[in-house]
C-alpha positions as CSV (number, residue, x, y, z in Angstrom):
1,M,5.0,-16.9,-10.9
2,G,7.2,-14.0,-9.7
3,Y,5.0,-11.4,-11.2
4,L,1.9,-12.9,-9.6
5,L,3.7,-12.8,-6.2
6,V,4.4,-9.1,-6.7
7,I,0.7,-8.4,-7.6
8,I,-0.4,-10.3,-4.5
9,S,2.1,-8.3,-2.4
10,T,0.7,-5.1,-3.9
11,L,-2.8,-6.0,-2.9
12,M,-1.6,-7.0,0.6
13,G,0.0,-3.6,0.9
14,A,-3.3,-1.8,0.1
15,V,-5.1,-4.0,2.6
16,S,-2.5,-3.2,5.3
17,Q,-2.9,0.5,4.6
18,M,-6.7,0.2,5.0
19,M,-6.2,-1.5,8.4
20,L,-3.9,1.2,9.6
21,K,-6.3,3.9,8.3
22,H,-9.1,2.1,10.2
23,S,-7.1,2.2,13.4
24,A,-6.2,5.9,12.9
25,R,-9.9,6.8,12.6
26,Q,-10.7,5.4,16.0
27,S,-10.2,7.1,19.4
28,Y,-8.5,5.3,22.2
29,S,-8.5,5.7,26.0
30,A,-4.7,5.7,26.3
31,W,-2.0,6.9,24.0
32,W,-0.3,3.5,23.8
33,R,-3.5,1.8,22.6
34,E,-3.1,3.8,19.4
35,Y,-0.1,1.7,18.6
36,I,-0.8,-1.6,20.4
37,N,-4.1,-2.8,19.0
38,I,-5.2,-5.6,16.6
39,W,-5.5,-3.2,13.6
40,V,-2.1,-1.7,13.8
41,I,-0.3,-5.0,14.6
42,S,-2.1,-6.8,11.8
43,G,-1.5,-4.0,9.4
44,Y,2.2,-3.9,10.0
45,S,2.4,-7.7,10.0
46,I,0.8,-7.8,6.6
47,M,3.1,-5.0,5.4
48,V,6.2,-7.0,6.5
49,L,4.8,-10.1,4.8
50,S,4.3,-8.1,1.7
51,L,8.0,-7.0,1.8
52,L,9.1,-10.6,2.3
53,I,7.1,-11.7,-0.7
54,N,8.6,-8.9,-2.8
55,L,12.1,-10.1,-1.7
56,W,11.2,-13.6,-2.6
57,A,10.0,-12.5,-6.1
58,I,13.3,-10.7,-6.6
59,H,15.1,-13.8,-5.5
60,I,13.3,-16.0,-8.1
61,G,14.0,-13.6,-11.0
62,V,11.8,-10.5,-11.0
63,L,13.9,-7.4,-11.4
64,A,13.8,-4.9,-8.6
65,Q,12.9,-2.2,-11.1
66,E,9.9,-4.2,-12.2
67,V,8.8,-4.7,-8.6
68,S,8.9,-1.0,-8.1
69,I,6.8,-0.3,-11.2
70,I,4.2,-2.9,-10.1
71,E,4.1,-1.6,-6.5
72,C,3.2,1.9,-7.9
73,I,-0.3,0.5,-8.4
74,N,-0.7,1.1,-4.7
75,Y,-0.9,4.8,-5.4
76,L,-4.1,4.1,-7.3
77,L,-5.4,1.3,-5.1
78,I,-5.2,3.0,-1.7
79,P,-7.3,6.1,-2.6
80,L,-9.8,3.9,-4.4
81,A,-10.1,1.6,-1.4
82,A,-10.4,4.5,0.9
83,W,-13.2,5.9,-1.3
84,L,-15.0,2.5,-1.3
85,V,-14.5,1.5,2.3
86,F,-14.4,4.8,4.2
87,K,-16.3,7.0,1.8
88,E,-13.3,9.4,1.6
89,P,-13.7,11.9,-1.2
90,V,-11.2,11.8,-4.1
91,T,-10.4,15.5,-4.4
92,K,-8.8,17.4,-7.3
93,R,-5.7,17.8,-5.1
94,K,-5.5,14.0,-4.6
95,M,-5.9,13.4,-8.3
96,V,-3.2,15.9,-9.1
97,A,-0.9,14.3,-6.6
98,I,-1.5,10.8,-8.0
99,G,-0.9,12.2,-11.5
100,I,2.4,13.7,-10.5
101,I,3.5,10.5,-8.9
102,I,2.6,8.5,-12.0
103,V,4.4,11.0,-14.3
104,G,7.4,10.8,-12.0
105,V,7.4,7.0,-12.1
106,I,7.2,7.0,-15.9
107,V,10.0,9.6,-16.3
108,F,12.2,7.7,-13.8
109,F,11.9,4.4,-15.6
110,L,12.3,5.7,-19.1
């Protein structure tokens, strides 16, 4: 049950990032509207809910280290979602950065 919660939380994190990216791609008439709009408020709300789900999963027995490992899936999901939703190119530089992050995670947890 706990691991399923962490996976759901990870997916929610990716969705919240896409909502924030959608907001960042728009232009607004006033500077404050960049921060006070439905996309930003919803994105951060989902992000907070994702955090609370992770804390609940840790409370019911999932190790914090395991949560961290599963959450690293976001480093793959977010560029993939940006490519699918916003047609952002996945450049060599992004692939190298993702690779470095993954190697760092592996080294850290070994």
